[in-house]
C-alpha positions in Angstrom: 17.2 -44.8 -49.0 14.8 -46.6 -46.6 12.8 -45.0 -43.9 14.1 -44.6 -40.4 10.9 -45.8 -38.7 7.6 -47.5 -39.5 4.8 -48.6 -37.3 3.8 -51.5 -39.5 6.4 -54.0 -40.7 4.4 -54.5 -43.9 4.4 -50.8 -44.8 7.3 -49.4 -46.7 8.8 -46.0 -47.4 11.4 -45.2 -50.0 13.0 -42.2 -51.6 11.5 -41.4 -55.0 12.4 -39.2 -57.9 10.2 -36.2 -58.6 9.0 -37.2 -62.1 5.7 -38.0 -63.7 5.6 -41.7 -64.8 2.0 -41.7 -66.0 3.1 -42.0 -69.6 5.2 -45.1 -68.8 2.3 -46.7 -66.9 -0.1 -46.0 -69.8 2.3 -47.6 -72.3 2.5 -50.7 -70.0 -1.3 -50.8 -69.7 -1.9 -50.7 -73.5 0.8 -53.3 -74.0 -1.0 -55.6 -71.6 -4.3 -55.1 -73.5 -2.5 -55.9 -76.7 -1.1 -59.1 -75.2 -4.6 -60.1 -74.0 -5.9 -59.6 -77.5 -3.2 -61.8 -79.0 -3.9 -64.4 -76.4 -7.6 -64.4 -77.5 -6.6 -64.8 -81.1 -4.1 -67.5 -80.8 -4.7 -69.3 -77.5 -8.2 -69.2 -76.0 -10.8 -66.8 -77.3 -13.0 -67.1 -74.2 -10.2 -66.6 -71.7 -8.6 -63.8 -73.8 -11.9 -61.8 -74.1 -12.5 -62.2 -70.3 -9.0 -60.8 -69.6 -9.5 -58.0 -72.1 -12.8 -56.9 -70.6 -11.3 -57.1 -67.1 -8.4 -54.9 -68.2 -10.6 -52.4 -69.9 -12.7 -52.0 -66.7 -9.7 -52.0 -64.3 -8.9 -48.3 -64.6 -12.4 -47.4 -63.6 -12.3 -49.8 -60.7 -8.9 -48.5 -59.6 -10.0 -44.9 -59.7 -13.2 -45.6 -57.7 -11.1 -47.3 -55.0 -8.7 -44.4 -54.5 -11.7 -42.0 -54.6 -13.1 -43.9 -51.6 -9.7 -44.2 -50.0 -8.6 -40.6 -50.1 -10.8 -39.2 -47.2 -9.7 -42.2 -45.1 -6.0 -41.1 -45.1 -4.8 -38.6 -42.4 -1.5 -36.7 -42.4 0.2 -35.0 -39.5 3.6 -33.2 -39.4 6.0 -32.1 -36.7 9.4 -30.4 -36.8 11.9 -31.3 -34.1 12.5 -27.6 -33.1 11.4 -24.2 -34.5 14.7 -22.5 -34.1 18.1 -23.8 -35.3 21.7 -22.8 -35.8 23.3 -23.0 -39.2 24.5 -26.5 -40.1 22.3 -28.0 -37.3 20.5 -31.2 -38.3 16.7 -31.4 -37.6 14.0 -34.0 -38.1 10.8 -33.4 -40.0 8.4 -36.2 -39.0 5.3 -37.1 -41.0 2.7 -39.5 -39.7 0.3 -41.0 -42.2 -2.6 -43.4 -41.2 -4.9 -45.5 -43.4 -8.4 -46.3 -42.1 -9.5 -48.0 -45.3 -10.0 -51.8 -45.4 -7.6 -52.0 -48.5 -3.9 -51.4 -48.6 -3.0 -48.1 -50.2 -1.2 -48.0 -53.6 1.7 -45.5 -53.8 1.4 -42.3 -51.7 3.9 -39.8 -53.1 5.2 -37.1 -50.7 6.8 -34.1 -52.4 9.0 -31.9 -50.1 8.6 -28.1 -50.0 11.8 -26.8 -51.4 13.6 -24.0 -49.6 17.1 -22.6 -50.3 17.6 -22.1 -46.5 17.6 -25.8 -45.8 19.0 -29.0 -47.3 16.9 -32.2 -47.6 18.4 -35.6 -48.2 15.6 -36.4 -50.6 12.9 -34.2 -52.2 10.3 -37.0 -52.6 9.2 -40.1 -50.8 6.8 -42.9 -51.7 4.8 -44.6 -49.0 2.4 -47.6 -48.9 0.3 -48.3 -45.8 -1.5 -51.5 -44.9 -5.2 -51.4 -43.9 -6.0 -49.8 -40.5 -2.4 -49.0 -39.8 0.0 -46.0 -39.9 3.5 -45.2 -40.9 6.0 -42.5 -39.8 8.4 -40.8 -42.2 11.5 -39.2 -40.7 13.0 -36.7 -43.0 16.5 -35.3 -42.2 16.8 -31.5 -42.6 20.0 -29.4 -42.3 19.8 -25.7 -41.7 21.9 -23.8 -44.2 21.1 -20.1 -44.7 19.9 -17.8 -41.8 16.5 -16.2 -41.7 12.8 -17.0 -41.5 11.6 -19.8 -43.7 9.1 -22.6 -44.1 9.8 -26.3 -44.2 7.4 -29.1 -44.8 5.5 -30.9 -47.6 4.7 -29.2 -50.8 2.2 -31.8 -52.0 0.9 -35.3 -51.1 -1.0 -37.3 -53.6 -2.4 -40.8 -53.9 -1.8 -42.8 -57.1 -4.1 -45.6 -58.2 -3.1 -49.2 -58.4 -2.3 -48.9 -62.1 -0.3 -45.8 -61.7 -2.5 -43.9 -64.2 -4.5 -41.6 -62.0 -3.6 -39.5 -58.9 -5.6 -37.6 -56.4 -4.2 -34.9 -54.1 -4.5 -35.7 -50.4 -2.9 -32.5 -49.2 -1.9 -29.3 -51.0 0.9 -28.6 -48.5 1.7 -28.7 -44.8 4.4 -26.4 -43.6 5.9 -25.0 -40.4 8.1 -22.0 -39.7 11.8 -22.5 -39.1 14.0 -19.7 -37.9 17.7 -20.1 -38.5 20.1 -18.1 -36.3 22.6 -15.9 -38.2 26.3 -16.0 -37.5 28.3 -12.8 -36.7 30.5 -11.9 -39.7 34.2 -11.3 -39.0 34.6 -7.6 -39.9 38.1 -6.1 -39.7 38.6 -2.8 -37.9 40.8 -1.8 -40.9 37.9 -1.7 -43.3 37.4 1.9 -44.7 33.8 2.0 -43.8 34.5 1.0 -40.2 37.2 3.8 -40.0 34.7 6.3 -41.4 32.1 5.2 -38.9 34.5 5.6 -36.1 35.5 9.1 -37.2 31.9 10.2 -37.6 30.9 8.9 -34.2 33.8 10.5 -32.2 34.3 13.8 -34.1 32.5 16.8 -32.7 34.2 19.2 -35.0 37.0 19.3 -37.5 39.8 19.7 -35.0 43.1 17.9 -35.9 43.4 16.8 -32.2 40.2 14.7 -32.3 41.1 13.1 -35.6 44.5 12.2 -34.4 43.0 10.6 -31.3 40.7 8.5 -33.5 43.6 7.3 -35.6 45.3 6.1 -32.4 42.3 4.2 -31.3 42.0 2.3 -34.6 45.6 1.3 -34.3 45.5 -0.1 -30.7 44.3 1.1 -27.3 42.6 4.5 -27.0 44.9 7.4 -26.7 43.2 8.9 -23.6 44.0 8.9 -19.9 42.7 6.0 -17.7 42.3 5.1 -14.1 41.4 1.9 -12.3 37.7 1.0 -12.1 35.8 2.1 -9.0 32.3 0.8 -7.9 29.7 3.0 -9.6 31.6 3.7 -12.8 29.5 2.9 -15.9 30.6 -0.2 -17.7 30.5 1.5 -21.1 33.5 3.5 -19.9 35.6 0.4 -19.3 38.4 -0.2 -21.8 38.1 -3.9 -22.1 41.2 -4.4 -24.2 43.5 -2.5 -21.9 41.9 -4.2 -18.9 42.5 -7.6 -20.4 46.1 -6.8 -21.1 46.8 -5.5 -17.5 44.6 -7.9 -15.7 42.7 -5.1 -14.0 39.6 -3.0 -14.9 40.4 0.4 -16.3 38.0 3.2 -17.3 38.5 6.1 -19.7 38.5 9.6 -18.4 37.5 11.2 -21.7 33.9 12.5 -22.0 34.1 12.5 -25.8 34.5 8.7 -26.0 31.7 8.2 -23.5 29.3 10.0 -25.7 30.3 8.3 -28.9 27.5 6.2 -30.5 26.5 4.6 -33.8 23.0 4.2 -35.1 23.1 0.8 -36.9 20.0 0.0 -39.1 19.2 -3.2 -40.9 17.3 -2.2 -44.0 14.1 -4.3 -44.3 13.6 -3.5 -48.0 14.4 -6.1 -50.6 13.5 -5.7 -54.3 16.3 -7.2 -56.3 15.0 -8.9 -59.4 16.2 -12.2 -60.9 17.8 -10.3 -63.7 19.7 -8.0 -61.3 20.8 -11.0 -59.2 22.4 -12.5 -62.3 24.9 -9.6 -62.2 26.2 -10.2 -58.7 30.0 -10.3 -58.3 31.1 -13.9 -59.0 33.5 -14.0 -56.1 30.8 -12.8 -53.6 28.7 -16.0 -53.6 30.7 -18.6 -55.4 29.3 -22.1 -56.2 25.8 -21.0 -55.4 22.7 -22.0 -57.3 20.6 -19.2 -58.7 17.7 -20.1 -56.4 20.0 -19.5 -53.4 21.1 -16.0 -54.3 18.2 -14.0 -52.8 18.6 -15.8 -49.5 22.4 -15.4 -49.5 22.1 -11.7 -50.1 19.7 -11.4 -47.2 22.0 -13.4 -45.0 25.0 -11.2 -45.9 23.1 -8.1 -44.9 22.1 -9.6 -41.5 25.4 -11.2 -40.6 27.4 -8.1 -41.7 25.2 -5.9 -39.5 26.0 -8.1 -36.5 29.7 -8.1 -37.4 29.8 -4.4 -37.7 28.1 -4.0 -34.3 30.7 -6.4 -32.7 33.6 -4.6 -34.3 32.4 -1.2 -33.2 31.7 -2.5 -29.7 35.3 -3.8 -29.5 36.4 -0.3 -30.2 34.4 1.0 -27.2 31.6 2.5 -29.2 28.0 2.3 -28.1 25.7 0.9 -30.8 22.0 1.4 -31.1 20.7 -1.4 -33.4 17.4 -0.8 -35.3 15.4 -3.5 -37.1 11.8 -3.8 -38.3 9.2 -6.1 -37.0 5.5 -6.5 -38.0 4.4 -4.1 -35.3 7.0 -1.5 -36.0 10.7 -0.6 -35.5 12.6 -2.1 -32.6 15.8 -0.6 -31.1 18.4 -2.4 -29.0 21.2 -0.6 -27.2 24.3 -2.8 -27.6 26.9 -2.2 -24.9 28.4 -5.7 -24.4 28.9 -8.8 -26.5 26.2 -10.7 -24.7 23.6 -8.5 -26.3 24.9 -9.5 -29.8 24.0 -13.1 -28.9 20.4 -11.9 -28.0 20.2 -10.0 -31.3 21.2 -13.2 -33.2 18.2 -15.0 -31.6 15.9 -12.1 -32.5 17.1 -11.8 -36.1 16.6 -15.6 -36.7 13.0 -14.8 -37.6 13.7 -11.5 -39.3 11.9 -11.2 -42.7 12.6 -8.7 -45.4 9.8 -7.0 -47.3 9.3 -5.7 -50.8 7.7 -2.5 -49.7 7.9 -0.8 -46.2 5.9 2.2 -45.0 9.0 3.6 -43.2 12.3 2.6 -44.5 14.6 4.0 -41.8 13.8 5.8 -38.5 16.2 8.6 -39.2 14.5 11.0 -36.8 16.4 9.2 -34.1 19.9 10.0 -35.5 22.0 11.4 -32.6 23.6 14.8 -33.0 27.0 13.4 -32.0 27.2 10.1 -33.7 27.1 8.2 -37.0 24.4 6.3 -39.0 25.3 3.0 -40.6 22.9 1.0 -42.9 23.2 -2.6 -43.9 21.1 -3.3 -47.0 20.4 -5.9 -49.7 20.0 -3.1 -52.3 22.5 -1.2 -54.3 24.1 1.9 -52.9 22.4 4.0 -55.6 19.0 3.0 -54.2 19.5 4.5 -50.8 17.8 7.9 -50.7 19.8 9.4 -47.9 23.1 11.3 -47.6 25.9 11.5 -45.0 25.4 8.0 -43.8 27.6 4.9 -44.3 26.1 2.1 -46.3 27.1 -1.6 -46.6 25.5 -3.2 -49.6 25.2 -7.0 -49.6 24.5 -6.8 -53.3 28.1 -6.0 -54.1 29.8 -6.7 -50.7 31.1 -3.2 -50.3 30.7 -0.4 -47.8 31.0 3.4 -48.4 29.8 6.8 -47.2 27.0 8.5 -49.2 
């Protein structure tokens, strides 16, 4: 696969396999020495010895040249954009310049592997003419949502014989935030029904539970009137309004006070051994290296899907997620705020240990608490909350 762009017509770039060919080059070198010795024995002793001495000194000369050349090579990197949607194609551009009066031997570029993105090739080989530069355009496709790093893992300069190599750069990387999707969560899921019951029930009266059942089956079973200026938008029954082509608001106070506290658990401590026991149907056809990122993605996208489903059933959602400086809360009252949350969660990063796992001091007296986590249900140290575990793809009430 040839390069997209070069600044010098005599420079070249090609995809390369990530393997160490030093042994092959050494065998070729010693074979050449043997041929020179045979030439000296059977053809011309003087010419053969001259070639033999030249070959014996050539590794030292080749190494000295790349030792002088290394500080004369500069590398710059740029990513086409820092935030991307899933399946969006980006460009990672590398610019390499050679200020040495000799052409470079092979410069090998090894790409920084990341399960969140797909590269067309994981290694490139470049050669640059004296006092010129070359640009390498590397296609990148966003795959799994979340905060990640893309770039170059290592760049090294090989000598002219391919025996020695010196590192030019130990790695150049740039942050890439990939926007999560909103999972399609059915209102018939048991954990959604449990959340709705908890959020709207003020006691154990049969009348309230019956009203909740009616809501999950269709439009709310309460009285309505047409919208009047000044009515709060959270009281609008959007489904009924769409059906009748007019805005209608609910008259019930109980529905207006319903709310759900939705928390994205920032803790992640699943080990490689535990990930091997994930349900086979949850992440099919996935490489083991992708599983941690897929579990994180499941937790994030399910939390957004739950928020959207609850919102469609006229519930107010207060969404909590952890940032470096502390917990953030977003009051979600219309679908446009879900889109804003997607942008915010593109750079969300999970952690192994957190000082404060959940802000449960903020649980409303009349409402429900819902947790989306990457951990097992048994690892959640709280009761009377509803938990969705991305580890097994199931939700339940603790």
